[in-house]
C-alpha positions as CSV (number, residue, x, y, z in Angstrom):
1,M,214.7,136.0,61.3
2,K,211.7,137.5,59.6
3,L,211.8,141.0,58.2
4,A,209.2,142.1,60.6
5,E,211.3,140.9,63.6
6,A,214.3,142.8,62.2
7,L,212.1,146.0,62.0
8,I,211.1,145.6,65.6
9,L,214.8,145.1,66.5
10,R,215.7,148.2,64.5
11,A,213.2,150.2,66.5
12,D,214.7,148.8,69.8
13,Y,218.2,149.8,68.7
14,Q,217.0,153.3,67.8
15,K,215.4,153.7,71.2
16,K,218.7,152.5,72.8
17,V,220.6,155.1,70.8
18,Q,218.3,157.8,72.1
19,Q,218.6,156.6,75.7
20,L,222.4,156.5,75.4
21,K,222.3,160.1,74.0
22,S,220.3,161.2,77.0
23,R,222.6,159.4,79.5
24,L,225.7,160.9,77.8
25,Q,224.2,164.4,78.1
26,N,223.4,163.8,81.8
27,S,227.1,162.7,82.3
28,A,228.6,165.4,80.1
29,K,229.3,167.9,82.9
30,V,229.3,167.9,86.7
31,Q,230.0,170.4,89.4
32,E,233.6,170.8,90.6
33,G,234.4,167.9,93.0
34,E,231.5,165.7,91.8
35,T,231.6,162.6,89.6
36,P,229.3,162.0,86.7
37,P,226.4,159.5,87.2
38,E,227.9,157.3,84.5
39,N,231.3,157.0,82.9
40,P,231.1,158.8,79.5
41,K,233.8,156.6,78.0
42,L,231.9,153.4,78.7
43,L,228.7,155.0,77.4
44,M,230.5,156.0,74.2
45,N,231.7,152.5,73.8
46,E,228.2,151.2,74.2
47,L,226.9,153.7,71.8
48,D,229.5,152.7,69.2
49,N,228.5,149.0,69.6
50,V,224.8,149.7,69.3
51,L,225.3,151.9,66.2
52,E,227.4,149.2,64.6
53,E,224.7,146.6,65.1
54,L,222.0,149.1,64.0
55,T,223.9,149.9,60.8
56,E,224.4,146.3,59.9
57,L,220.7,145.5,60.6
58,I,219.6,148.5,58.5
59,Q,221.8,147.3,55.6
60,R,220.3,143.9,55.8
61,I,216.7,145.3,55.9
62,N,217.5,147.6,52.9
63,R,218.9,144.6,50.9
64,T,215.9,142.5,51.8
65,N,213.4,145.3,50.8
66,S,215.3,145.8,47.5
67,M,215.4,142.1,46.6
68,T,211.9,141.1,47.8
69,K,209.2,141.1,45.2
70,F,206.0,142.7,46.4
71,D,204.1,141.9,43.2
72,N,204.9,141.2,39.6
73,Q,206.1,144.8,38.9
74,H,207.4,146.2,42.2
75,S,209.9,145.4,44.9
76,L,209.1,145.9,48.6
77,A,211.3,149.0,48.5
78,D,209.2,150.4,45.7
79,I,206.0,149.9,47.6
80,L,207.5,151.4,50.8
81,A,208.3,154.6,48.8
82,Q,204.7,154.6,47.5
83,R,203.4,154.3,51.1
84,D,205.6,157.2,52.2
85,K,204.3,159.3,49.3
86,I,200.7,158.6,50.3
87,W,201.5,159.4,54.0
88,T,203.3,162.7,53.1
89,K,200.4,163.9,50.9
90,R,198.0,163.0,53.6
91,Q,200.0,165.0,56.2
92,V,200.1,168.0,53.8
93,L,196.4,167.9,53.3
94,S,195.8,167.7,57.0
95,S,197.9,170.8,57.6
96,L,196.2,172.5,54.7
97,I,192.8,171.9,56.3
98,D,194.0,173.2,59.6
99,A,195.3,176.4,58.0
100,A,192.1,176.9,56.0
101,V,189.7,176.6,58.8
102,I,188.2,180.1,59.5
103,K,188.1,181.2,63.1
104,H,185.9,184.2,63.7
105,D,188.1,186.2,66.0
106,R,186.7,189.6,64.8
107,Y,185.7,192.0,67.5
108,S,184.7,194.9,65.3
109,R,183.7,195.4,61.7
110,S,187.0,197.2,60.9
111,E,189.0,194.0,61.5
112,V,190.2,191.9,58.6
113,K,187.9,189.1,57.5
114,F,189.4,185.9,56.1
115,Y,188.0,183.4,53.6
116,S,189.1,179.9,52.9
117,T,190.7,179.4,49.4
118,I,190.1,175.7,49.3
119,K,187.1,173.4,49.6
120,I,187.6,171.9,53.0
121,V,185.0,169.1,52.6
122,E,186.6,167.9,49.3
123,T,190.1,168.1,50.8
124,Q,188.9,166.2,53.8
125,R,187.4,163.5,51.5
126,E,190.7,163.2,49.7
127,M,192.6,163.0,53.0
128,D,190.3,160.2,54.1
129,K,190.8,158.4,50.8
130,L,194.6,158.6,51.3
131,S,194.3,157.4,54.8
132,K,192.4,154.4,53.6
133,E,194.9,153.7,50.9
134,F,197.7,154.0,53.4
135,R,196.1,151.6,55.8
136,E,195.4,149.0,53.2
137,L,198.9,149.2,51.7
138,D,200.5,149.1,55.1
139,T,198.5,146.0,56.0
140,Q,199.8,144.3,52.8
141,I,203.4,145.4,53.6
142,Q,203.1,144.1,57.2
143,G,201.9,140.7,55.8
144,K,204.9,140.6,53.5
145,N,207.2,141.6,56.4
146,W,206.0,138.6,58.4
147,S,206.4,136.2,55.5
148,T,209.9,137.3,54.3
149,E,213.2,136.1,55.7
150,L,215.8,138.7,56.4
151,I,218.7,138.5,53.9
């Protein structure tokens, strides 16, 4: 199995866990004299099985990421951490821009006037640069995922 296939399977398992959580919540209580829509014990058994498979798959993915060379200096795990850093900074800058945008909600001269403390255009340029870096790096990672066998 290729690493990319394992990542797709991981996402499927994670969705399954969320579905089981919802189904368990729907079966957690009923009115007196009623029966739950599904047997909670059976759902818990299914949850345990899915979580066991998910855990094993994640361990294999992590081992593969750690042992796979991305380039001469970095493992795939190193590059994934770099990608996460880029994405996190991009999200922070996006929130910063949203917070800095001045909305003129003043109805009289006595109301407080606000000024932006950052250069929004420059910050937007940096955010766009990070977005491009993220896309390019993510594309390289995806290529590596499809060419790497899962350990």
